[in-house]
C-alpha positions as CSV (number, residue, x, y, z in Angstrom):
1,M,9.9,13.8,18.9
2,P,7.4,16.0,20.6
3,T,3.8,15.5,20.5
4,H,1.5,18.2,19.2
5,T,-2.2,18.7,18.6
6,T,-4.0,19.7,15.3
7,P,-6.9,21.8,16.2
8,R,-10.2,20.9,14.5
9,R,-13.6,22.5,14.5
10,R,-16.3,20.9,16.7
11,R,-14.2,17.8,17.3
12,P,-11.5,16.9,19.9
13,P,-8.0,17.7,18.7
14,H,-6.1,15.0,16.9
15,L,-3.0,14.1,18.7
16,R,0.1,13.6,16.4
17,K,3.6,12.1,17.2
18,A,6.3,11.4,14.7
19,G,6.8,7.7,13.8
20,A,3.5,6.7,15.7
21,T,1.0,4.0,14.8
22,Y,-2.7,5.0,14.8
23,L,-5.9,3.3,15.2
24,V,-8.0,5.0,12.6
25,S,-11.8,4.6,12.1
26,W,-14.5,6.3,10.1
27,D,-18.2,5.5,9.3
28,L,-20.6,5.4,6.2
29,H,-22.8,8.3,6.1
30,P,-26.2,7.4,7.7
31,S,-28.1,8.0,4.4
32,Q,-26.0,5.3,2.7
33,P,-26.9,1.7,2.4
34,P,-24.4,-0.8,3.7
35,L,-21.4,-1.6,1.6
36,T,-21.8,-4.5,-0.7
37,D,-19.3,-7.4,-0.8
38,A,-17.7,-5.9,-4.1
39,E,-17.5,-2.4,-2.3
40,R,-15.8,-3.9,0.8
41,T,-13.3,-5.6,-1.5
42,M,-12.5,-2.4,-3.4
43,M,-12.2,-0.6,-0.2
44,L,-9.7,-3.2,1.2
45,E,-7.7,-2.9,-2.1
46,N,-7.9,0.8,-1.7
47,L,-6.5,0.9,1.8
48,R,-3.5,-1.3,0.7
49,H,-2.6,0.5,-2.4
50,F,0.2,2.7,-1.2
51,D,1.3,0.5,1.6
52,G,5.0,0.7,1.8
53,V,5.1,3.9,-0.2
54,H,3.2,6.6,2.0
55,F,2.5,4.5,5.1
56,D,3.0,1.1,6.5
57,L,-0.6,-0.5,7.0
58,L,-0.6,-3.1,9.8
59,A,-4.0,-4.1,9.7
60,S,-7.5,-3.2,8.2
61,L,-11.0,-4.1,8.7
62,V,-13.9,-3.1,6.5
63,L,-17.3,-3.7,7.7
64,D,-20.7,-3.0,6.1
65,E,-20.8,0.5,7.6
66,K,-17.5,1.2,9.1
67,V,-13.8,1.1,8.2
68,Y,-10.8,0.5,10.8
69,V,-7.1,0.8,10.1
70,L,-4.0,0.4,12.0
71,V,-1.4,2.5,10.2
72,T,1.9,4.3,10.7
73,P,2.2,7.2,8.2
74,Y,5.5,8.2,6.8
75,P,6.8,11.6,7.5
76,D,6.2,13.0,4.0
77,R,2.4,12.0,4.1
78,P,0.6,13.2,7.2
79,L,-2.3,10.9,8.5
80,E,-4.9,13.5,7.6
81,R,-3.8,13.4,3.8
82,T,-3.7,9.6,3.7
83,V,-7.3,9.2,5.5
84,G,-8.7,12.0,3.2
85,G,-7.2,10.1,0.1
86,W,-8.7,6.8,1.2
87,K,-12.2,8.3,1.7
88,R,-12.1,10.5,-1.5
89,W,-11.1,7.6,-3.7
90,A,-13.8,5.4,-2.3
91,S,-16.4,8.1,-2.8
92,G,-15.2,8.6,-6.4
93,Q,-15.4,4.8,-7.1
94,F,-18.7,4.3,-5.4
95,G,-20.2,7.3,-7.1
96,I,-19.5,5.7,-10.4
97,D,-21.5,2.8,-9.2
98,G,-24.6,5.1,-8.8
99,R,-24.3,6.2,-5.0
100,A,-25.1,9.8,-4.2
101,A,-22.9,11.9,-1.9
102,P,-22.4,12.3,0.8
103,F,-20.8,9.0,1.1
104,W,-18.8,9.0,4.3
105,R,-19.5,10.9,7.6
106,S,-17.3,13.9,7.9
107,G,-14.1,13.4,9.9
108,Y,-12.7,10.3,11.6
109,L,-11.4,9.0,14.8
110,D,-7.8,8.3,15.6
111,R,-5.9,7.0,18.6
112,I,-2.2,6.6,19.0
113,I,-1.0,3.2,19.8
114,R,1.1,3.5,22.7
115,S,2.9,0.0,23.2
116,P,3.5,-3.2,21.4
117,E,1.0,-4.8,23.8
118,E,-1.8,-2.3,22.9
119,L,-1.0,-2.9,19.1
120,Q,-1.5,-6.8,19.6
121,K,-4.7,-6.0,21.6
122,R,-6.2,-3.8,18.9
123,I,-5.3,-6.4,16.2
124,G,-7.1,-8.9,18.1
125,Q,-10.1,-6.8,18.6
126,L,-10.3,-6.1,14.9
127,A,-10.1,-9.8,14.1
128,E,-12.8,-10.6,16.6
129,S,-15.2,-7.8,15.5
130,P,-16.9,-9.5,12.6
131,Q,-17.7,-12.6,14.8
132,R,-18.9,-10.3,17.6
133,R,-21.3,-8.5,15.2
134,W,-22.5,-11.5,13.1
135,P,-22.0,-14.8,15.5
136,E,-22.8,-17.1,12.7
137,I,-20.2,-15.8,10.3
138,G,-17.2,-18.0,9.7
139,E,-14.0,-16.4,8.2
140,Y,-14.4,-12.8,7.2
141,P,-12.7,-11.8,4.0
142,W,-12.4,-8.1,4.5
143,F,-10.1,-8.3,7.4
144,W,-6.5,-8.1,6.8
145,V,-3.3,-8.1,8.8
146,R,0.3,-7.9,8.0
147,G,1.9,-11.4,8.3
148,E,4.2,-10.8,11.1
149,K,1.7,-8.8,13.1
150,A,-0.7,-11.7,12.7
151,E,1.7,-14.2,14.2
152,A,2.6,-11.9,17.0
153,A,-1.0,-11.5,17.9
154,G,-1.5,-15.3,17.7
155,L,-3.7,-15.1,14.7
156,R,-3.1,-17.2,11.5
157,S,-3.0,-15.1,8.4
158,P,-6.6,-14.7,7.2
159,S,-7.5,-15.7,3.7
160,N,-9.3,-12.9,1.8
161,P,-9.5,-11.6,-1.6
162,L,-6.0,-9.8,-1.3
163,E,-3.9,-12.5,0.4
164,G,-0.5,-12.8,-1.1
165,Q,-0.8,-9.5,-3.3
166,Q,1.9,-6.8,-3.0
167,A,1.0,-3.2,-2.6
168,E,1.0,-1.5,-6.2
169,E,3.0,1.6,-6.6
């Protein structure tokens, strides 16, 4: 399918390709304190909620101030709508817990993954990111990777609060 761009104000255009996998990231708003452990767990659950329904989630990482996902959106649910849904849901949930808006920085960054080798490289980078940031940390429970992708990237499937759970519909 042809590749096209979606124009955005003040930001570079987002390149779109049918069936593509994307590395997507967005940041916590600078006025917000870092995410708590409970908030990171809720965010990871949120990311996986419609896996297999609206998109295929390949990997996700929730840090204290940033979220990364490797995702293949389904044709009936554009990437913009999926990312917007994740951010809106989290903003609503965290607002209930006393956080004031704005919760996330506006927008997000995305990049098309162009080969299986690049996908494995990005999964490895996400897996290593918590240890690069916090060298003393052991296993990081807010990193998730789909089982077969973990094996292909040479990673063992991480244990985390969601290991073994199926996406809810």
